[in-house]
ZAMARTOR-94682 format. One record per atom (N, C-alpha, C): residue number from 1; x, y, z; atom name. Coordinates in Angstrom, 2 decimals, always signed. Layout:
% residues N
   bakol        px        py        pz   lumdren
     NUM         X         Y         Z        CA
...
//
This chain:
% residues 110
   bakol        px        py        pz   lumdren
       1    +48.51    +52.72    +16.74         N
       1    +47.70    +53.27    +16.87        CA
       1    +46.56    +53.80    +15.65         C
       2    +45.45    +53.93    +15.71         N
       2    +44.59    +54.17    +14.45        CA
       2    +44.33    +55.73    +13.78         C
       3    +44.81    +55.78    +13.13         N
       3    +45.09    +57.28    +12.99        CA
       3    +43.28    +57.86    +12.95         C
       4    +42.51    +57.29    +12.71         N
       4    +40.98    +57.90    +12.90        CA
       4    +41.00    +58.40    +15.01         C
       5    +42.18    +58.02    +15.44         N
       5    +42.20    +58.44    +16.71        CA
       5    +42.60    +59.39    +17.14         C
       6    +43.66    +59.26    +16.24         N
       6    +44.96    +60.46    +16.51        CA
       6    +44.60    +61.89    +16.91         C
       7    +44.39    +62.36    +16.21         N
       7    +43.12    +63.92    +16.56        CA
       7    +42.92    +64.07    +17.83         C
       8    +42.48    +62.77    +18.48         N
       8    +41.75    +63.34    +20.16        CA
       8    +42.66    +63.22    +20.82         C
       9    +44.30    +62.09    +20.68         N
       9    +44.81    +61.78    +21.72        CA
       9    +46.16    +63.50    +21.00         C
      10    +45.89    +63.64    +20.21         N
      10    +47.03    +65.16    +20.01        CA
      10    +46.40    +66.23    +20.70         C
      11    +45.21    +66.44    +20.83         N
      11    +44.43    +67.50    +21.05        CA
      11    +44.12    +67.42    +22.64         C
      12    +44.52    +66.49    +23.47         N
      12    +44.61    +66.35    +24.63        CA
      12    +46.26    +66.39    +25.32         C
      13    +47.45    +66.04    +24.20         N
      13    +48.66    +66.11    +24.72        CA
      13    +48.92    +67.89    +24.81         C
      14    +48.01    +68.45    +23.68         N
      14    +47.83    +69.94    +23.71        CA
      14    +48.05    +70.80    +24.90         C
      15    +46.35    +70.17    +25.93         N
      15    +46.15    +70.46    +26.90        CA
      15    +46.78    +70.86    +28.22         C
      16    +47.67    +69.22    +28.04         N
      16    +48.17    +68.61    +28.64        CA
      16    +49.96    +69.40    +28.59         C
      17    +50.47    +69.44    +27.72         N
      17    +51.50    +70.11    +27.38        CA
      17    +51.43    +71.93    +27.89         C
      18    +50.43    +72.09    +27.85         N
      18    +49.90    +73.79    +28.30        CA
      18    +50.35    +73.60    +29.67         C
      19    +50.04    +72.92    +30.09         N
      19    +49.65    +73.07    +31.73        CA
      19    +51.24    +72.59    +32.41         C
      20    +52.00    +71.78    +31.83         N
      20    +53.06    +71.49    +32.02        CA
      20    +54.11    +72.48    +32.37         C
      21    +53.71    +73.29    +33.41         N
      21    +54.60    +74.45    +34.05        CA
      21    +54.63    +74.45    +35.31         C
      22    +55.37    +74.31    +36.55         N
      22    +54.65    +74.53    +37.94        CA
      22    +54.45    +76.72    +37.79         C
      23    +54.37    +77.91    +36.76         N
      23    +54.12    +78.68    +37.41        CA
      23    +52.86    +78.45    +36.37         C
      24    +52.48    +77.50    +35.38         N
      24    +51.28    +77.86    +34.84        CA
      24    +49.88    +77.16    +35.62         C
      25    +50.72    +75.87    +36.05         N
      25    +49.57    +75.05    +37.07        CA
      25    +49.22    +76.03    +38.50         C
      26    +50.28    +76.51    +38.56         N
      26    +49.87    +78.15    +39.63        CA
      26    +49.22    +78.68    +38.99         C
      27    +49.35    +79.31    +38.16         N
      27    +48.02    +80.16    +37.32        CA
      27    +46.79    +79.47    +37.09         C
      28    +46.59    +78.29    +36.53         N
      28    +45.03    +77.80    +36.76        CA
      28    +44.77    +77.61    +38.21         C
      29    +45.64    +76.88    +39.43         N
      29    +44.73    +77.06    +40.76        CA
      29    +44.13    +78.03    +41.38         C
      30    +45.35    +79.61    +40.91         N
      30    +44.70    +81.06    +41.31        CA
      30    +43.52    +81.20    +40.62         C
      31    +43.42    +80.98    +39.46         N
      31    +42.53    +81.79    +38.70        CA
      31    +41.04    +80.80    +39.23         C
      32    +41.37    +79.75    +39.62         N
      32    +40.37    +78.57    +40.15        CA
      32    +39.27    +79.51    +41.13         C
      33    +40.35    +80.32    +41.65         N
      33    +39.78    +81.00    +43.12        CA
      33    +39.00    +82.77    +42.84         C
      34    +39.35    +83.13    +41.35         N
      34    +39.02    +84.57    +41.47        CA
      34    +39.78    +84.75    +39.83         C
      35    +38.95    +85.15    +39.28         N
      35    +39.84    +86.20    +37.83        CA
      35    +40.83    +86.71    +37.94         C
      36    +42.01    +86.85    +37.53         N
      36    +43.05    +87.81    +38.18        CA
      36    +43.91    +88.41    +36.75         C
      37    +44.17    +89.98    +37.05         N
      37    +44.76    +90.24    +35.72        CA
      37    +46.65    +89.85    +35.71         C
      38    +46.95    +90.58    +34.70         N
      38    +48.59    +90.16    +34.48        CA
      38    +49.49    +90.52    +35.96         C
      39    +48.79    +91.74    +36.46         N
      39    +49.35    +92.61    +37.43        CA
      39    +49.38    +91.70    +38.67         C
      40    +48.18    +91.33    +38.92         N
      40    +48.26    +90.31    +40.60        CA
      40    +48.94    +89.19    +40.01         C
      41    +49.06    +88.12    +38.76         N
      41    +49.76    +87.06    +38.96        CA
      41    +51.56    +87.39    +38.64         C
      42    +51.57    +88.21    +38.22         N
      42    +53.04    +89.01    +37.88        CA
      42    +53.81    +88.96    +39.40         C
      43    +53.19    +89.57    +40.55         N
      43    +53.40    +90.12    +41.55        CA
      43    +52.98    +88.65    +42.54         C
      44    +52.56    +87.74    +42.41         N
      44    +52.21    +86.22    +42.58        CA
      44    +53.56    +85.48    +42.42         C
      45    +53.30    +85.45    +41.16         N
      45    +54.70    +84.61    +40.70        CA
      45    +55.93    +84.78    +40.57         C
      46    +56.09    +86.49    +40.82         N
      46    +57.33    +86.88    +41.49        CA
      46    +58.59    +86.89    +39.95         C
      47    +57.93    +87.15    +38.50         N
      47    +58.50    +87.21    +37.30        CA
      47    +57.94    +88.40    +36.69         C
      48    +59.03    +88.67    +35.65         N
      48    +57.89    +89.75    +35.08        CA
      48    +57.71    +89.98    +34.16         C
      49    +56.17    +90.78    +33.41         N
      49    +55.01    +90.94    +33.13        CA
      49    +55.17    +90.08    +32.19         C
      50    +55.97    +90.44    +31.37         N
      50    +56.26    +89.67    +30.02        CA
      50    +56.54    +88.29    +29.62         C
      51    +56.93    +87.86    +30.95         N
      51    +56.61    +86.20    +31.10        CA
      51    +55.70    +85.39    +31.49         C
      52    +54.72    +86.69    +32.64         N
      52    +53.37    +85.95    +33.16        CA
      52    +52.69    +86.10    +31.97         C
      53    +52.93    +87.03    +30.86         N
      53    +51.88    +86.85    +29.66        CA
      53    +52.37    +86.01    +28.90         C
      54    +53.43    +85.59    +28.77         N
      54    +53.43    +84.24    +27.90        CA
      54    +52.78    +82.81    +28.45         C
      55    +53.09    +82.86    +29.14         N
      55    +52.17    +81.19    +30.12        CA
      55    +50.92    +82.21    +29.78         C
      56    +50.05    +82.63    +30.48         N
      56    +48.79    +83.00    +29.98        CA
      56    +48.34    +83.17    +28.52         C
      57    +48.95    +83.03    +27.55         N
      57    +48.60    +83.16    +26.30        CA
      57    +49.08    +81.91    +26.03         C
      58    +50.53    +81.02    +26.48         N
      58    +49.99    +79.07    +26.39        CA
      58    +48.53    +78.54    +26.83         C
      59    +48.08    +78.87    +28.23         N
      59    +46.84    +78.47    +28.92        CA
      59    +45.76    +78.87    +27.64         C
      60    +45.51    +80.12    +27.86         N
      60    +44.57    +80.34    +26.51        CA
      60    +44.12    +79.60    +25.43         C
      61    +45.84    +79.88    +24.64         N
      61    +45.27    +79.38    +22.99        CA
      61    +45.18    +77.64    +23.32         C
      62    +45.71    +76.89    +24.47         N
      62    +45.19    +75.57    +24.98        CA
      62    +43.64    +75.48    +25.33         C
      63    +42.77    +76.71    +25.58         N
      63    +41.41    +76.61    +25.34        CA
      63    +41.20    +76.28    +26.83         C
      64    +42.11    +76.44    +27.84         N
      64    +41.98    +76.80    +29.54        CA
      64    +41.98    +77.93    +30.24         C
      65    +41.73    +79.50    +29.67         N
      65    +41.85    +80.63    +30.17        CA
      65    +40.05    +81.71    +28.95         C
      66    +39.87    +82.28    +29.96         N
      66    +39.04    +83.59    +29.02        CA
      66    +39.75    +84.59    +29.37         C
      67    +39.54    +85.78    +28.75         N
      67    +40.27    +87.05    +28.80        CA
      67    +39.04    +88.24    +28.98         C
      68    +38.86    +88.90    +29.55         N
      68    +37.83    +90.13    +29.57        CA
      68    +38.97    +91.32    +29.21         C
      69    +39.02    +92.35    +28.56         N
      69    +39.76    +93.15    +29.06        CA
      69    +38.74    +94.48    +29.41         C
      70    +39.12    +95.39    +30.37         N
      70    +38.81    +96.70    +31.03        CA
      70    +39.49    +97.37    +31.47         C
      71    +39.33    +98.42    +30.81         N
      71    +39.97    +99.66    +31.13        CA
      71    +41.45    +99.09    +30.19         C
      72    +42.68    +99.18    +30.80         N
      72    +44.12    +99.08    +30.65        CA
      72    +44.21    +98.00    +30.91         C
      73    +43.61    +97.29    +32.13         N
      73    +43.89    +95.60    +32.11        CA
      73    +42.83    +94.64    +31.34         C
      74    +43.66    +93.65    +31.58         N
      74    +42.95    +92.29    +30.66        CA
      74    +42.74    +91.24    +31.90         C
      75    +41.58    +91.02    +32.31         N
      75    +41.15    +89.80    +33.51        CA
      75    +40.99    +88.69    +32.56         C
      76    +41.96    +87.43    +33.23         N
      76    +41.84    +86.09    +32.91        CA
      76    +40.91    +85.43    +33.74         C
      77    +40.18    +84.14    +33.63         N
      77    +39.20    +83.49    +34.13        CA
      77    +39.36    +81.85    +33.83         C
      78    +39.22    +81.04    +34.51         N
      78    +39.00    +79.31    +34.05        CA
      78    +38.12    +79.44    +32.59         C
      79    +38.37    +78.81    +31.68         N
      79    +37.22    +78.80    +30.91        CA
      79    +36.59    +77.67    +31.36         C
      80    +37.19    +76.52    +31.48         N
      80    +36.84    +75.09    +31.80        CA
      80    +37.14    +74.71    +33.43         C
      81    +36.31    +75.38    +34.74         N
      81    +37.00    +75.01    +35.95        CA
      81    +37.11    +72.99    +36.24         C
      82    +36.46    +72.73    +35.51         N
      82    +36.26    +71.63    +35.93        CA
      82    +37.67    +70.80    +35.94         C
      83    +38.68    +72.08    +35.30         N
      83    +40.13    +71.28    +34.84        CA
      83    +40.95    +71.22    +36.67         C
      84    +40.14    +71.77    +37.43         N
      84    +40.41    +71.39    +38.73        CA
      84    +40.45    +70.00    +39.51         C
      85    +39.60    +69.26    +38.75         N
      85    +39.20    +67.99    +39.20        CA
      85    +40.45    +67.13    +38.22         C
      86    +40.78    +67.35    +37.41         N
      86    +41.82    +66.52    +36.89        CA
      86    +43.35    +66.92    +37.73         C
      87    +43.77    +68.83    +38.23         N
      87    +44.36    +68.36    +39.29        CA
      87    +44.12    +67.83    +40.39         C
      88    +42.83    +67.48    +41.00         N
      88    +43.07    +66.90    +42.31        CA
      88    +43.36    +65.41    +41.86         C
      89    +42.86    +64.63    +40.57         N
      89    +43.49    +63.36    +40.55        CA
      89    +45.03    +63.44    +40.39         C
      90    +45.61    +64.77    +40.15         N
      90    +47.62    +64.67    +40.48        CA
      90    +47.49    +64.07    +41.61         C
      91    +46.86    +65.36    +42.61         N
      91    +47.10    +65.29    +43.86        CA
      91    +47.19    +63.75    +44.16         C
      92    +46.32    +63.02    +43.85         N
      92    +46.09    +61.63    +44.75        CA
      92    +46.74    +61.14    +43.58         C
      93    +47.53    +61.13    +42.84         N
      93    +48.68    +59.89    +42.10        CA
      93    +49.47    +60.55    +42.94         C
      94    +50.03    +61.93    +43.61         N
      94    +51.20    +62.40    +44.39        CA
      94    +51.24    +61.72    +45.41         C
      95    +50.54    +61.63    +46.22         N
      95    +49.64    +60.88    +48.00        CA
      95    +49.65    +59.42    +47.72         C
      96    +49.51    +58.84    +46.10         N
      96    +49.45    +57.15    +46.36        CA
      96    +50.97    +57.48    +45.99         C
      97    +51.63    +57.82    +45.38         N
      97    +53.30    +57.57    +45.46        CA
      97    +53.94    +57.99    +46.35         C
      98    +53.25    +58.84    +47.27         N
      98    +53.89    +59.22    +48.46        CA
      98    +54.15    +57.64    +49.19         C
      99    +52.73    +57.61    +49.06         N
      99    +52.72    +56.33    +50.28        CA
      99    +52.82    +54.90    +49.85         C
     100    +53.24    +54.61    +48.90         N
     100    +54.33    +53.47    +48.18        CA
     100    +55.72    +53.30    +49.16         C
     101    +55.86    +54.47    +48.60         N
     101    +57.87    +55.35    +48.98        CA
     101    +57.90    +55.36    +50.10         C
     102    +56.60    +55.49    +51.28         N
     102    +56.79    +55.03    +52.66        CA
     102    +57.26    +53.70    +53.03         C
     103    +56.07    +52.83    +52.58         N
     103    +55.94    +51.78    +52.19        CA
     103    +57.19    +50.87    +52.07         C
     104    +57.81    +51.39    +51.09         N
     104    +59.30    +50.61    +50.76        CA
     104    +60.47    +51.07    +51.85         C
     105    +60.36    +52.00    +52.14         N
     105    +61.55    +52.91    +52.51        CA
     105    +60.82    +52.04    +54.36         C
     106    +59.94    +51.39    +54.73         N
     106    +59.91    +50.83    +56.03        CA
     106    +60.16    +49.41    +56.40         C
     107    +60.02    +48.92    +54.71         N
     107    +61.24    +47.27    +54.35        CA
     107    +62.13    +47.66    +54.59         C
     108    +62.84    +48.62    +54.69         N
     108    +64.45    +48.85    +53.98        CA
     108    +65.17    +49.61    +55.33         C
     109    +64.22    +49.91    +55.92         N
     109    +64.88    +50.53    +57.08        CA
     109    +65.40    +49.28    +57.82         C
     110    +66.33    +49.67    +58.50         N
     110    +67.66    +48.45    +59.45        CA
     110    +67.18    +48.96    +61.57         C
//
């Protein structure tokens, strides 16, 4: 790989790594619907507030989330809603894989 394009791929990998956890993917999907505070997400995920805060921090550090302090609460929102197009593409891959596996199973059934 040419060293001149390495920073671009490293930056992309950082974003993908930040998303690479089921709870973080859930957070992204929920924030695509509306902004939420830590308490809302903690209740929805079923984890303690410190764990959810850590997930939010990882996503924010990757540039995926924005936050706004209101009183004693911090509300989070998607900074780049277009990330849902990427998640939609992931769903297409899952569907394609499932379809392919079903076709293989049909051939193997006796």
